[in-house]
N, C-alpha and C positions, 0 to 999 in steps of 0.2 A: 444269300450270298451271290454277288454278281459273278460274271464269267471270269474276270481277271483275278478276283479274290480266290475263286475256286482253283484256277490254274496255279497260282503261286503256292496255295496250301498243299496241293498234291505234289508240286515240284519240290518243295522243302521236305515234305514227309518222305518222299521217295529217296531223296538224296541222303537224308539222315538215316533211314533204314539201311540203305546201301552201305553207308559208312560204318554202321554197326557190324555188318557182315565182314567188311575188310578188317576191322579190329579183331573180330573173333577168329579169323583165319590167319592172322599175321604170324609168320614163323612156322606155319603148319602145312603150307601148300607146296605143290609141285610147280616147277618153273620150266618153260620151254621158250625157244627163240622163234619169233615170227619171221625175223630177218636178222642178219648180223647185228648184234648189240641191241636188238629190239625185242624185249621180253614180254611174255604174257603168263599169267598164273591162273590157277583155279579160282582165285579170289576175284580176278577181273571178270571171269565168266559168271560166277555166282552173283556178283554185284550187278552186272548188267541184266541178268535174268530176273532179279528182284525188281529192278527199275521197270523193266518191260511189263511185268505182271501188275505192278501198282498203277502204272500209267494207263494200261489198257483196261484194267478193272474200272477206272474212273472215266476213261474216254475211249470206248471200244472202237470208235470210228477214226481214231488218230493213228499216225504212224510213228514208230520209234526208229531212229537212225543212230546206231551205236558203233563204237570202235571195234568191238569184238563181234564176230559172227555167232550169234546165239540161235540155236534151233529151238525156238520157243514153240510150245504146243499151241500157242495162239499167235498166228502170224499177224504182223502189222498190215494195215491196208496200204497197198502200193500206191493207190491214187488218192490218198487222204489229203485234205487241204492243210491240216495241222500236223507239224512234224516236231516230235520231241527228239532232241539231240543230246546224246549222253556219252560221256567218257566215264566209265565205271571205276577207273583207277588211274588218275592222272598223276604220274610219278611212280611208275611200276618199278624202275630200277632202285629208287629210294626204298620202296616197300620191301623188295626182295632182300636188300642189305640191312634192313632194320633201321633205316634212317626215318625218323618220325616226321616226314614232310611229304604228304601226298593228299589227294582230295578226290571227291566225286563232283563232277560237273554235269549239270542238267539244265537245258533251256527249251523253250517252246517257240517255234517259228511259224508264221502264217503269211503267205504271199511275200516271202523274203524280208519280213519284218519280225524282229525279235520281240516277243511279248513279255516273257518272264524268264528269270534265270536264277539258279542257285549254285554256289560253290561251297561244299561242306568239307571241312578239315576234321576228321573224326578224332584225331589225337588231341587237338586243342579245343575241340567242340566249338570252333568258330564257324558260323554259318553266314555267308555273304549272300544277300538276296537283292533282286531288283525287279520292279514292274515298270513297263514302259510308261513314261510320263509321271511316275510317282516316286522317283528317287531310288537310292541304294541304301542298304542297311547291313549292319553287322550285329547279329544277335538282337535285332529289333531297334538298334540305335542308328540314326541317320549318319551316313559317312560322306565325305567329300575328298576330292583330290587335293594335293598340296598346292601351295602358292609359289613354289620354287620356280624361278623364271630364267635361270641360266644353267647351262650344262655343268659348269664348274662347281656349282652348289648341289648338283643332283645326284641321287643314288639310283642307278638303273639296273634292271634285271634283263638278262640276255638268255635266249634259248638257242640250243644247237641241235642238229639232227643226231640220230643214234650213231652214225659214223661220220667223222669229219676228216677231210683230206687236207694236206699241207697247203694246197693252193685254193682252198675254199674261200669264197667271198665272205662267209660267216666269220672266218678268222681275220680277214682283212678289216672288216667292220669292227670287230672286237679290238684289234690293235689300235685302230684310229680312236675308238671310244675310250680306251685306257688313258689316252693323253688329254681327253676332253672332259670326262665326267669326274666328279669327286671320287666315286667308287662304283664298281660293277659287281653284280652277284649272278651266279648261275645256280639256281635252286633245284631244278629238276622237275618242277611242276608249273607248266604254263598257266593253268587255271588259277593257281595261287599267286603267281606273279601279277596277273591282271587284277585279281582281287586286292592284293596289297597295294597296287597302284591306286585303285579306287579309294582305299582307306587312308591314303597319304603316307604310307610306309615307303613305297618306291615312288619315284618321280617320273620315270620313263621305262619303257620295255619294248623289246622287239624280238621277232623270231621269223625266220624264213622257211621253216620246215613244219610248222604247226598245221593241223587239219581242223575241219569244221567242229569236231567234237571237243578238241582241246580248248577252243576259244569262244564258242557261242555264248555261254553264260557270262564269261568274263568281260566280253566286249560290251554287253548290255549293262553290266554292273559299272564299268568305267564310264560309259556315256551318261548314265543316270547320276553318277557322282560328280559330273562336271568335266570329265576328261575328254581327250580327243583320240580317236582311233582311225587310221587309214591303212591302205595297202602300203608296203614298204617304199614305193616310189612316190607316195603322197596322193595318189589317186584314191577314189572312194574304196573303202574296205569291201572285199568280196567274201561273203560268208562261206561260199562253197570252196574257195581256194584256201582260206584259213591263215595265210601269211599276213603279218601286221606290223605296224609301228604305232606306238601309243605313248602319250605323254599327259601330264597333269593338266596342261592348259595349252592354248593356241601358241603362245609365245615360245614355250619350251618345245612344243612339237615342231615349230618352224625351224628351230636350231637343230633338232634331231634330224629333220629331213635334209637340211643342208649338209650335215655330216654324212648321211647315207649317200647323198648325191656325189660328194667328193670321192667316195670310195668306188662309185660306179654302180650303185643299185638302180636298176631300171625295171620297167614293167616287162614281163610279169615278175613276181617275186623270185629272187635268185635261188638256185638249187646247187647243191654240192655235186 
C-alpha cells in the first residue's frame, strides 16, 4: 500500500469510527456553550479523542488540529510536517436537537496542500472521500459537481455564524441571493454542504464564518469533483482562514463572485 492509499484508509476508518461514537451518544450527552449560541457536547470531545488516537496510532509523528481542545494522553507533535484537521461533530446544534444532519470531517495537509479528506454522515452512512489527483467518491462511487451554469437555476447552501446581527453582511448577501438563486438552504453542517456540492446536490455554497476544521476535507472533495473554491472575494482560498465561496464550475462561480461583490464582500472575508 502506497502512502496516499494508507492516508485515505486511516482517514476513512477514523471518520467512520468517530461517527459511530456520535450515534451511540446521541440524546445521552451533556451540552455546554463555548460562546453564545455555540455549543459543545461530550460527544464532540469523545469523537475527537477517538480520531486523535487512531491517527496517532498510525502516524505517531503527525499532528492533529481539532476544533475541540482534547487533553490527549499522547500529545501531537507541534513541529510535525503533516497535519490532520478534524471537526469531530460538524453540526452540533442539529445534533443537540435531534436533527439527523451532522458529520465528521477529517483531512490531511502537508505544506499547505490537502492530500486526503473524508466527510462521514453517520445517520445516512454516506461517506464522501477524496485523494489529491485521484477524484472524489461517495461510498466508493465517483462523484462530480453539477453542470448548472446560471444562478437562477442553482440551489445554494449558505452558512451563518452562531450569532447574526441585523446589520450583518451575511444577511445582506443572503437577501441578495434570495432574488438571484432558484432556492437557498441553511443546513447547519458546512462539511456536508461542501460534500453535497461535490456530489451535484447543491450547485453553490458560501460561508464567512467557517474555520479550517469545518472546510478542509470538503474543499478537497469539491476540487477533486470538478468544482471551484476561493476566498469570498475571489482570491485564492486560504485554508487557515476557512472562509469560502464555492460553485460547481467556473461559470457559476464567476456569477456568485459578482453577486458577492455587489453586496460589498471584500478581502479579508467579512465578519459579523
